[in-house]
C-alpha positions as CSV (number, residue, x, y, z in Angstrom):
1,M,7.6,6.8,-10.4
2,L,10.0,4.6,-8.7
3,R,11.0,7.1,-6.2
4,R,7.5,8.0,-5.4
5,L,6.7,4.4,-4.7
6,A,9.7,4.0,-2.4
7,V,8.5,7.1,-0.5
8,L,4.9,5.6,-0.2
9,V,6.4,2.4,1.2
10,C,8.9,4.0,3.7
11,L,6.3,6.4,5.0
12,W,4.2,3.2,6.0
13,L,5.5,3.3,9.5
14,A,4.5,1.4,12.6
15,G,0.8,0.5,13.6
16,C,-2.0,-1.3,12.1
17,G,-5.7,-1.6,11.9
18,A,-8.2,1.5,11.2
19,Q,-9.6,3.6,13.8
20,A,-12.4,6.4,13.4
21,D,-12.4,9.1,16.1
22,E,-16.2,9.8,16.0
23,S,-19.0,8.9,13.9
24,S,-20.2,11.3,11.4
25,A,-22.9,9.7,9.3
26,G,-23.1,11.2,5.8
27,A,-20.3,13.9,5.9
28,Q,-20.9,16.6,3.2
29,R,-17.5,18.4,3.1
30,I,-14.5,15.8,3.1
31,V,-11.0,16.5,3.2
32,S,-8.4,13.6,2.4
33,L,-4.8,13.7,3.6
34,A,-3.7,10.5,2.1
35,P,-4.1,9.0,-1.5
36,F,-5.5,5.7,-0.3
37,L,-8.1,7.6,1.5
38,T,-8.9,9.6,-1.6
39,D,-9.2,6.4,-3.5
40,M,-11.6,5.0,-0.7
41,V,-13.9,8.1,-1.1
42,V,-14.1,7.6,-4.8
43,Q,-14.8,3.8,-4.6
44,L,-17.5,4.7,-2.0
45,D,-19.3,6.9,-4.5
46,A,-18.7,10.0,-2.4
47,V,-16.2,11.9,-4.7
48,D,-18.7,14.8,-5.2
49,R,-18.2,15.5,-1.5
50,L,-14.3,15.9,-1.7
51,V,-13.4,19.5,-1.2
52,G,-9.6,19.0,-0.6
53,V,-6.9,16.3,-1.1
54,L,-3.3,15.7,-0.6
55,D,-1.5,15.8,-3.9
56,D,0.8,12.8,-4.6
57,G,0.9,13.8,-8.4
58,L,-1.2,10.6,-9.2
59,L,-4.7,12.0,-8.8
60,A,-7.5,10.8,-11.2
61,E,-8.9,13.2,-13.7
62,Q,-12.2,13.3,-12.0
63,L,-10.5,15.0,-9.1
64,A,-9.2,17.9,-11.4
65,D,-11.4,20.7,-9.8
66,V,-10.7,19.5,-6.1
67,V,-8.5,21.9,-4.1
68,R,-4.8,20.6,-3.6
69,L,-3.7,20.9,0.0
70,G,-0.1,20.2,-0.6
71,G,2.0,17.1,-0.6
72,Y,3.2,15.0,2.5
73,Q,5.7,17.5,3.6
74,T,3.9,20.5,2.5
75,L,0.1,20.2,3.8
76,S,-1.4,23.5,4.5
77,R,-3.2,23.8,7.7
78,E,-4.6,27.2,6.4
79,L,-5.7,25.5,3.1
80,I,-7.4,22.7,4.9
81,V,-9.4,24.8,7.3
82,A,-10.3,27.2,4.6
83,Q,-12.4,24.3,2.9
84,Q,-14.6,24.2,6.0
85,P,-14.5,20.4,6.1
86,D,-17.0,18.5,8.5
87,L,-14.7,15.2,8.3
88,V,-10.9,15.2,7.7
89,L,-9.6,11.6,6.7
90,A,-6.2,11.2,7.9
91,W,-3.4,8.6,7.7
92,T,-2.0,8.0,11.3
93,S,1.4,7.0,10.3
94,G,1.7,9.1,7.1
95,N,0.3,12.5,8.3
96,D,2.1,14.7,10.8
97,P,0.6,14.1,14.2
98,Q,1.1,17.7,15.3
99,L,-0.9,19.0,12.3
100,L,-3.9,16.4,13.2
101,A,-3.9,17.7,16.6
102,Q,-4.0,21.4,15.6
103,L,-7.0,20.5,13.3
104,E,-8.7,19.0,16.1
105,S,-8.0,21.8,18.3
106,L,-9.7,24.0,15.9
107,G,-12.8,21.9,16.2
108,L,-12.4,19.8,13.0
109,R,-13.4,16.2,13.1
110,V,-10.5,14.0,12.2
111,A,-10.9,10.2,11.4
112,R,-7.5,8.4,11.5
113,F,-6.8,5.0,9.5
114,D,-3.8,3.1,9.4
115,P,-4.0,-0.3,7.5
116,Q,-1.0,-2.4,7.7
117,R,-2.4,-5.8,6.7
118,L,-4.8,-7.0,4.0
119,D,-7.5,-8.0,6.6
120,D,-7.3,-4.2,7.8
121,I,-8.9,-3.1,4.5
122,A,-12.2,-4.5,4.8
123,R,-12.6,-3.2,8.4
124,M,-11.6,0.2,7.1
125,T,-13.8,0.0,4.2
126,R,-16.8,-0.6,6.5
127,A,-15.9,2.2,8.9
128,L,-15.5,4.6,6.0
129,G,-18.8,3.6,4.7
130,E,-20.5,4.4,8.1
131,L,-18.6,7.8,8.2
132,L,-19.6,8.7,4.6
133,G,-23.1,7.5,5.0
134,T,-22.6,5.0,2.3
135,P,-22.8,1.6,4.4
136,A,-24.4,-0.5,1.6
137,V,-21.7,0.4,-1.0
138,A,-19.0,-0.2,1.6
139,E,-20.5,-3.7,2.5
140,E,-20.5,-4.8,-1.0
141,L,-16.8,-3.7,-1.6
142,A,-15.7,-5.2,1.8
143,T,-17.5,-8.5,1.0
144,G,-16.3,-8.7,-2.5
145,F,-12.7,-7.9,-1.3
146,E,-12.9,-10.6,1.4
147,Q,-14.2,-13.2,-1.1
148,S,-11.3,-12.3,-3.3
149,L,-8.8,-12.7,-0.5
150,A,-10.2,-16.1,0.4
151,R,-9.9,-17.2,-3.2
152,L,-6.3,-16.2,-3.5
153,H,-5.0,-17.2,-0.1
154,R,-2.4,-20.2,-0.2
155,P,-1.1,-21.8,3.1
156,L,2.6,-21.6,3.7
157,A,4.0,-25.0,2.8
158,S,7.4,-26.4,3.7
159,D,8.7,-26.0,0.2
160,A,7.0,-22.5,-0.2
161,P,9.2,-20.3,-2.4
162,R,11.6,-17.9,-0.8
163,V,11.1,-14.3,-2.1
164,F,13.0,-11.4,-2.1
165,V,11.1,-7.9,-2.9
166,Q,13.0,-5.1,-4.1
167,L,11.6,-1.4,-3.7
168,W,14.7,0.4,-4.6
169,D,18.2,-0.1,-5.9
170,D,20.7,2.2,-4.4
171,P,20.4,1.9,-1.5
172,L,18.8,-1.4,-1.6
173,Y,15.4,-1.5,0.3
174,T,13.0,-4.2,0.8
175,V,10.1,-5.1,3.0
176,S,9.4,-7.0,6.4
177,D,6.3,-8.9,7.1
178,R,5.1,-6.1,9.2
179,Q,4.4,-4.2,6.0
180,M,1.4,-4.6,3.4
181,L,3.8,-6.1,0.8
182,G,5.0,-8.7,3.2
183,D,1.5,-9.7,4.3
184,A,0.7,-10.1,0.6
185,L,3.6,-12.3,-0.1
186,R,2.6,-14.6,2.8
187,H,-1.2,-14.5,1.5
188,C,0.2,-16.0,-1.7
189,G,2.0,-18.6,0.1
190,A,5.4,-17.4,-0.2
191,R,8.2,-16.8,2.3
192,N,9.7,-13.4,2.6
193,I,13.4,-13.8,3.2
194,F,13.5,-10.6,5.3
195,A,10.2,-11.3,7.1
196,A,11.6,-11.0,10.5
197,L,13.2,-7.5,10.2
198,P,11.8,-5.1,12.7
199,V,11.5,-2.0,10.3
200,L,8.7,-2.0,7.6
201,A,10.9,-1.0,4.7
202,P,14.4,-1.9,5.8
203,Q,17.6,-1.3,4.1
204,V,19.6,-4.3,3.3
205,G,23.0,-5.1,1.8
206,R,23.4,-6.9,-1.5
207,E,25.6,-9.5,0.2
208,S,22.8,-10.4,2.7
209,V,20.5,-11.1,-0.5
210,I,23.2,-13.2,-1.9
211,A,23.7,-15.2,1.2
212,A,20.0,-15.7,1.4
213,D,19.8,-17.1,-2.0
214,P,16.1,-16.4,-2.6
215,D,14.2,-18.7,-5.0
216,L,12.5,-15.6,-6.7
217,I,13.4,-12.0,-7.0
218,I,10.5,-9.4,-7.5
219,V,11.3,-5.8,-8.2
220,F,8.8,-3.0,-8.0
221,A,9.5,-1.0,-11.0
222,D,8.0,0.0,-14.3
223,E,10.6,-1.3,-16.8
224,P,9.8,-4.9,-17.9
225,A,12.1,-7.7,-16.3
226,Q,14.5,-8.0,-19.4
227,A,15.2,-4.4,-19.7
228,N,15.0,-3.7,-16.0
229,P,18.4,-2.3,-14.6
230,W,17.8,-3.6,-11.3
231,L,17.5,-7.0,-12.4
232,Q,20.5,-6.7,-14.6
233,R,22.6,-6.0,-11.5
234,W,21.4,-9.5,-10.1
235,R,22.3,-11.1,-13.3
236,Q,26.0,-10.5,-12.3
237,F,25.6,-13.1,-9.7
238,P,24.9,-16.4,-11.4
239,Q,25.5,-18.5,-8.2
240,M,22.1,-17.2,-6.9
241,R,19.2,-19.8,-7.5
242,A,16.9,-16.9,-8.7
243,V,19.4,-15.7,-11.3
244,R,20.5,-19.3,-12.4
245,E,17.0,-20.5,-13.0
246,E,15.8,-17.1,-14.4
247,R,13.3,-16.2,-11.7
248,L,13.7,-12.4,-12.0
249,L,10.4,-10.7,-12.2
250,A,9.1,-7.1,-12.3
251,M,6.0,-5.7,-11.2
252,G,4.9,-2.3,-12.0
253,G,2.3,0.2,-10.5
254,D,1.6,1.2,-6.9
255,R,-1.6,-0.6,-6.1
256,L,0.1,-2.9,-3.5
257,V,1.0,0.2,-1.4
258,R,-2.5,1.9,-1.8
259,P,-4.6,-0.3,0.7
260,T,-8.1,-0.3,-0.7
261,P,-10.3,-3.2,-2.1
262,A,-8.8,-2.4,-5.4
263,I,-5.5,-3.9,-4.2
264,V,-6.9,-7.4,-5.1
265,E,-6.1,-6.8,-8.7
266,Q,-2.2,-6.4,-8.1
267,L,-2.5,-9.2,-5.4
268,E,-3.6,-11.6,-8.0
269,V,-0.8,-10.5,-10.4
270,L,1.7,-11.2,-7.4
271,C,0.2,-14.4,-6.3
272,G,0.3,-15.6,-9.9
273,M,4.0,-15.0,-10.1
274,V,4.6,-16.8,-6.9
275,W,2.5,-19.8,-8.1
276,S,3.8,-20.1,-11.4
277,N,7.3,-19.8,-10.4
278,A,6.8,-22.4,-7.5
279,Q,5.2,-24.9,-10.0
280,N,8.1,-24.4,-12.4
281,G,10.5,-24.9,-9.8
282,K,9.1,-28.6,-8.8
């Protein structure tokens, strides 16, 4: 689970926003080449039109009968074409551009999406609603999402908590503010200590984290904080404020790296962690 989460984040390469190549109201045979796009089709009440999906090992039971087209590195062009889709939903920075170009050369319609910011999700939702012929459902989802974002937003204050987000332990990976998790932190009113790095999911040294001395360390892992081996390693450095003041937290699941309106559930958890620890530190 941890490695799958790290791979998902590290695949989140450059670019932002959502772009659809062509209008296709009410597509009837849909292929999805990214888990978040599969989630979107489900949320837009069009799951019965899915004829093929990328398999990340986390597909819902309701997709049990949908053809698996391979993983990120093993997508089969032949299987995709065999499903005779009238719409292929693709992830611009996660899918092989050569594969997408080949599909288009065969006459398949490919719509590319690449949300990198929380605000991109509402735009993507509305665009997908038009493509799938479910604009009313999409508008309801997007509007609810935007209202939740507004409710959870906190401006950055001068004393905003400084946070280190850990995606993997050996080597040590984090996020910059160019990535969805970095944007989520900022939305919650926290400062990412590695916000300015040019890479979306940069590898950093432990010494750099110690020198930055964050107020809060959040690891994305399934084990709870007290039993988490990644956090146990940080406890070896009591000179760090986050360790000294017991602000070592763990957050499970992969919702925050699957950009759909459902991300607000985990965003609320993240904001709660930030706000609670910021209040306790005053």
